[in-house]
N, C-alpha and C positions, 0 to 999 in steps of 0.2 A: 428255219423259222416258218411257222404256219400262218396262213391267213385266217385260220379258225382256231386260234390259241385257246379260246375259252369255250369251245364246243363241249356240251354236257357239264358245264360248270355253273354254279349259282354264285353270283357276285353281288355283295352289298356295296353300294357306293353312297357315302354320306356327303352332304353338301352338294347334292346332285342337281339343284335347280338352276345354277348359274356357273359361269366361269369354268375353271378347271374341272370341277366335279361334273358339270354337264358334259364337257368334252370326253371325260373318262367314261361316263355311262353310255354315251352314244357309240364310242369306239368299242367298248366291251361287247355291246349288242351286235355291232357290225362284224365282230370276230366270233360270233356264235354263242356268246354267253347269255344266260338268263340273269336279268338285272333287277334287284330291288333298289330303286332310286329313293333315297331318303333325304328329307329336308323339312324344315319347319314352315317353309313358304309354300303356299298352295300352287305356285307356278311349276312345282316339280311334276305336276300332272301333265303339263305340256311336253316335258321331256319324254315321258312315257308314251304319250300320243305320237311323238315323232319317231320313237323306236318302233312302235307297233305299225305305223304307216310304212316303215321300211321293211317290214316282215319279221322284226325281232320280237322277243318275248321279254316283257318287263311289267313291273307293278310299282306303284308309288306308295310311299308310306310317310306320313307326316309325324315328326317326333321332335321333341326338345332334347337334344343330346347333351345339353349342359347338365342333365340329371341322369342318374343311374336308372331311374324308372323308365325314362325315355329310351335309353339304350337297350334295356331288357325287353321292352315292348317291340322294338325294332327286330331284335333277334327272334323273338317269339313269333312275330308276323312272318319272317322269312321261313322259319321251320314249319309253321302251319301251312303256308302257301306252297313252298317248294321242297320241303322235307330235309333240307340241308343248307349249310353255309360252307362253300369251298374257299371263297376269297372275301376278305374284308378290306375295303379301301377307305381309310379315314381321311376325309378331306375338309371337315368343318374347321373353320378358324379364319383369322384375318384381323389386321389392325383395325381398331374402332376409332381411336383418336391418335393424332400425331402431334407431339409436343415434347419439349424437354421434360425430363423426369420430375423436376421440382414443381412443375405446373400440374401434374396429375393429382386428382382428388382421390381420396381413399376408395370411394365407391368405384371410380373408374379403373383403378388398379385391379380391384377384385373382378370387375367385369371383363377386363382383358384376359385374365387368367382363366376365368370360367369359359370364355369363348374359345380360346386357342389351346388349352391343355386338357380340360376336363372331358370334352367330347371324345377325344382319343383314349383317355384313360378309361372312361366308362364303357365305350364301345368294345375295346379290347377285353375288358373284364366280362362283358356280357357274352361275347362270342367264343372266348377261349374254352369254357367247359365243353361245348359241343365238339370243338376241334380236338381237344384232348381225348375225349371218348373215342373219336374216330381215328385218332393217331395220324391226322393229316390236316393241312390247312395252310393258308397264306394270308399274311397281314401286311399291307403297305400303308404306312403313315405318311401324311404330307406335312413336312416341317417347313423350314425356311432358312435361307442363308442369312436372314436378318438376326440371327443370334449374335451377330456383330453388326450393329446398326444404330443410327441416331434417331432420336425423337420417337422411339417406340420401345422403351426399356421393358415395360411389363409384357408386351408381346414377345420380345426377344427372350425374356425369362421363360415364358410359356413354351416357346418352340425349343429352347434348350432342354426343357423337361420332356418334350416329345422325343428328342434325340436320345436322352438318357433312358427313357422307358423302352424305346426300340431296342437298344443294345441289351438291356437287362432282361427283357422278355425273351429275346432270342437266346440268351444264355440259359434261361430256364426251360425253354420249350423246344429246342432243336431235338432233344431226345424223344419228344412226342411227335416228331414228324412235321413240325410247324415251322415254316420260315417267316421271319419278321424283319422287314427292312423299311427304309424311309427314303423319300426324295426330299431335297431341300431347294425348292424353287427360289430363283431370284425374282427381280421385277418382271411382271408379266403384263403385256398389253391385253386388255379384255374390254368388252363392251361395258358401258355404264351399268352399274348394278340396278336392277329393277326394284330390289328390296335392299335398301342401304343397311350397312352394319350399324351406323349411328343414326337412330331414328329422330334425332333432334331436328326441328324445323328451322332452327336459327341459321341464318346464312353465315358462312365463314367470313371473318373479318380479315384485314390485311395481315395481321400477325399470324392467324391460323394458316392462311395461304402460304406465307413465308416458311412456316414450320414444315408444312407438307412438302413444299418445294425442296427443303433441305433433305427430306427422305429421298425424293426422286434424284437429286443431284448426287447424293452419296451412293445410291444404288448403281447409277450409271458409271460413276467414277470407279467403284470397286470392281466392276466387271471388266475383264480383259477385253471383251468385245464392245464395251461402252454402248450397250443398247439394252432395251427390254427384250425379253423373249416373247414368243407367241404361245397361245394356249396349246397348239399342237406340239410345240417343243417341250411342254410340260407333261402332256398326256403320254407321249411315247415312252419315257423312262418309267413312269408309273406302271404302265401296262407291261413293260418288259419285266420289272420286278415281280409283278403279280402273276406272270406266266411261268410255264415250265422251262422257258428259255433261260431263266435265272435259277435253275435248280440247285446250283452250288454256291448261292449267295445268300447269306443271312447275317443279321446283326450289323448291317451297313447303312450308313446315311450317304446317299449319292447327291452331291451338289449339282444343281441344274441352274446355274446362274451365269453362264457365259464366262466362266473362269473365276468368278467370285466364290471363294471357298467358305465364306461366312466366318 
């Protein structure tokens, strides 16, 4: 293994402003990669400033990846600025609401699917033409072990879709020299989100709190280690799959949930 696994590589990291995505962007840069850090929140600029302060090369791009236009603009920006895309790490997604399925509204179900499935679908679709032409490339999707979980059925369905598209795209594109894998994080300790997924200003009531606690309890109970992971513990397998260290791995979803297989 090399401390410079991403030297001379251009890596797009989506959802790079916070949490796992931020950790991935910082570590790719620390290992010599050129990073296009993508998010729809303007605080992604701070991640780029941190990379540049450490001597790395990065640029920020704001895009709504729930739309194909946003994903196309992201790839176009990467090609215009850096001339290529070697690695795409799709990290956008996350539960917006936590509640039993019968309590979800129609619009909430659609919002969960748009948030946790479509950014990966659109970003893969936008990046693949370039990778196919070059006959090389790597895609790592961030899924979830919550494909089996309580109080977030639409999110579970979306991440099940991520798993399916990962396997199917790998079957299509291994012949084009493109490896496509995913990690499936379990519960992960992270700082409070500066930009929340649910923009509602309403304070959670006792029922909402109990429903969310149900998610936490089930996540911990399902893990053989009975704890949440750290951001670093999620970043490491993502970077492994994105690097040449994983050159003989494709079409695989790696559970990273302390023994919870999802």
